[in-house]
N, C-alpha and C positions, 0 to 999 in steps of 0.2 A: 343275323349272319350275313356276311358279305356274299353276295350272289355272284359266284364265279365257278361254273361247272368244272373248269380245268383244275382249280385248286381244291375244290371239295372232293375230288376223286384222287387227289395226290396225298402222299404221306408227308407229315410235318412233325418236327421235334417239339415236345412239350416239357421235357425234363431230362436230366442225366440219371441213368439207372442206378449207378453206384452211390448217388446221393440220397436215394430213397431207401431208408432202412425199414425193416418190418414195422408196421404200425404208423408210418409217416403218412400224413395227409397234407396236400398243398394245392393251392389254387393256380390255375393257368388260364390263358386266354388265346384263342385261335380263331382267326377270321371273324372277330367280333363276338365269338361265343365264349361264355365263361365255362371253364372246365374244372373238374377236380381230378387230380392224379393221386392215387393212393396205393399202398402195398399191404395186402392182407394175406390170408392163407392161400388164396388163389393167384398170387403173384401181383404184378402191377396192373392196375385198372385205370382206364380213362373214361369218365362219364361227363355228361352235362352237369354243371354245378347247381343242382336243383333238386330239392325234395318235392315229390309230387303232392304232398299233403297241403302245405301252405307256402310253398315257393321259397323256403329258406335255402341259403347256400350250404350244402353239405360239407364244403371245404372247411367250415368252422367246426365240424364234428370230430369224432375220434373213431379209431378202430377198436372194436370190442369183440372178442371171441372170433376174430378173423373176418368180421363184418364191419361195414361202415355205418355209424350211428349219427343221425341228424342231430344237430345241437338244439333244435327248437322243441320238438316233442318226443325225441328219442326213437323215431321210426328207424328200424335197423334193416340194412340191405346186404344181402349176400353178394359174393363176387360175380354172380350171374346177373346182378342188377335187381333181382327179385326181393321185394320187401318180405322179411321173414318174421318180423315182430313189431307189434304196435303196443307199446307199454301201457297206454290207457285202457286197452282191451286185450290183455295177454292171452285170453282163451279164444279170441276171434281170429280166424284165419284171414290174413290180408287179402283183399280182392285182387284179381289178376291185373287190374290197371295200376296197382301199386308197384311200379317197376321203373327203375332208373333208365334214362336214355343212355345206353352204353355205346362205346366206339371201339373199333378193332385196335389192337396194340401189336407192335413189333419192337423187339429190342435188337438194335444193330449199332455197333461201334460204341457201346455203353450209352446209347441215347434211346430215349423212349419216343417212338414214332406213333402217331395216330392219324386217322382219316375220318373226316366228318361225313363222307358219303360212301359209295361203293368203291373200294380201292381199285386202282388201275395199276397192276404190277406190284413191285416190291420197292422198298427204299433204295435209293441210288447206290451204285457200287463204290467202294473205297478199298480195293484189294490190299493196299499196304497195311491195313489194320491186322490182317492175319499173316502177313509175310514176316518171318523171323529175322530177316535182314534189316527190317525197319524198327525203329522205336517210335511209337505213336504217342503224341502229347496233346491232350485236349486243351482248349482255351475258350474264353467267353463263358456265357453268352454276352454279347455286346449289344446294348440297347441303343437303337437309332430312332430318332424322331423323324422318320422318313419311310417311304414305301419300299417294299421289297425289291422291285425291279431296279430302282436307283442304286440300292445297296449292292446288288449282284453286278450291275454294269461297272460300278467302281472297282469291284474285285477283279473283273475281267480286263481292266484298263492298265496297261503298263506305261502309258505315256505320261502319267502324272507322277511317276516315281522321282524324277529329278527335282520336282518342285515341292510336292506335298511331303515327300520322304527324303529330302536332301540330307546327305550324310548317312542315311540308313540304307536306302534301296537305290539311290541315284545321286546325280550331281548335275546342277544346271549347266556346267561346262561340257557335259556329255549327254545332251538331251536328244540328239538325233536318233532316229529309229530307222533301221533297215527295213526294206520291204518284206512283206510276208503275205500269206494267203489264209483266209478263214473259210471253212466250208460247213454246210449244214448236212448232217447225216440222219439216219433213221433214229438215232438216239439223242440228237442234240446238235450242238455247235462245237467245232474244234478248230483251233489255230495252232499250228505246230512250229516249234523251233524258232521263236521270235528272239533275235539276239538283243540283249540288254546289257549295257555297261553298268557295273555296280562297284562302289568303293570298297566293299568288304563282303563278298557274297557268301563266304563260308566261315567267317569268324577268325580268319588267320591274319587279317589286317592288310591283305594284298588285293588290289583292285583287279577285276577281270571281266571279260564278257561271258555271260551265261546264256543259256537257251531256255526260254519259257515255252511251255505248251499249255494252253488254256482250253478248258472244256466246260460248256454249259450242259449239265446232265438233266436238269429239270428246270422249269421256269424260275425257281428260287433256290437252286442248288448248282454250284459251280466248283471247279477244282483247277489247280495248276500243278505242274511239275517243273521244277527248276533243275537243269542238268549242267554240271560242270565236271567234265571228264566222266569218271565213274560215280561221282557223288550225285545223289538224288535227294531233293527236298520237295515233298508233296504237301499240298494243303487243300482241304475241302471246306467250303463255306456253305452252310445250310441256314437259310433265312426263314424264320417263322413269321408269317404275316399276322401279327397280333390283332390289329384292327386298322382302320383307315389312316391312322397317323403314326403308328408305331410298329417297329420290327425288332426281332431279336436275331442276332447272327451267332450261330454256334459253329465253332471251327475245330478242326483236328489237323495237327501238323504231323508229318511222318518223315523221318530221316534215316538214311542208311549209313550215316557217318556221325562223328562227334558224339558217340554214345556216353562219353565221360562228362559232357557238359551238363550241369544240373538242369533238370526240367524247369525249375522255377526261373532260371535265367532266360530260357528260351521263351517262356510264357510272358515274362516281363517285357521282353523285346516286342513281342506281338501286341501286348497291351498298349505299348507306346505308339507303335505303328497305327493301330486302330484309332487311338486317340487323335492322331493327326488326320485321319480320314473323316472322323465324325463331323466336325464343323463344316467341312466341304460338302459332304453328301447332304447334310441337313439344310445347307444354304441353297441347294440347287432349285431352280425354278424353270418350268413348272414342276411341282412336286411329282406329277405323273410323268412317266417316261413317254416321250412322243414316239409313236410307232410310224408316223408319217415322216419319212426321211427328209422331206422338204422343210420341216419345222425347225431343224437345227443344222449347223454346218458340220460337214464331215470331211476327214482327210484319209489318206491311205493308212495312216497309223491307227485309224479308228475301225479297221475292218472287222475286228472281233465284235465290237459294239454294234456295227451295222448288221452283221450276221445274226447277232442275238436279237436285235429288234425285229428283223424280218421273221425270225423263227417264232417269236412271241406272237406276232401278227398271224402267222400261219396256224399256230395252235389255237388262236381265238382267246388269248388271255385278256380279261377285262380289268382285273385288279391292278391298280397302280400304273395303268397305261392310258394314253390318250391318242 
């Protein structure tokens, strides 16, 4: 397991709840730990992917009578993690040590969250999910061969829009950025009302300046809201630290307009935007995000990233940082 107390006490996404039908069993990985995510009679469970008998991965097993059965010798575990049956000795009560290593589970925004340690708080807020004025559209997960802090910093960076996302979110002829402020609060980092010129911010084909507000809610969770008049487009990006070299980015978009646009079209747009980000983020060196501000060059337009790096240093995050 990756040794980082900040992240072992935080909540991380390991699956999308609606994609787990009763009886489904799937493997996942978090902070270098192999996990099994399954749905039985007791709802969705997240455990270490390990049978205590001979170390086989139980993610290769199946749900039987509401319990999870190991594929190797058929040891059967109830939703509590307790082994309730050993087929080779059906009359023998399993010993107390025959117990899976279970992890807490929360279901929020149709995502399955878990924590490998003692949870600190609850999953981060995304109030648009429950707001009837908004339509929420999930997308991803997007696989990055990169560490989580680099992925989140890219999400928080509006300065790359004219070049990485030219024609989509920006234009090299309008690359200038007005000044703005970023501050660290008790709940994270926020940078309000950053004016950004975009060629087609709302799908009408008309260019306009919009206002972005960025927030870092957790070390590996961030969100933004794009405002254009009364229209609001919000997006939350939740990065799962799979291991030292891989991350998964789960995202949810929420809009209070254009409800007639097919969700598939909006997801396809985001898929294309993320595909533009992938090679850039994966190319960044060093792979670990430098928290020493002297290690890289910074401008006023980097104030959100500067505040994010300072905040991570304040939190004591070790994963993905240098």
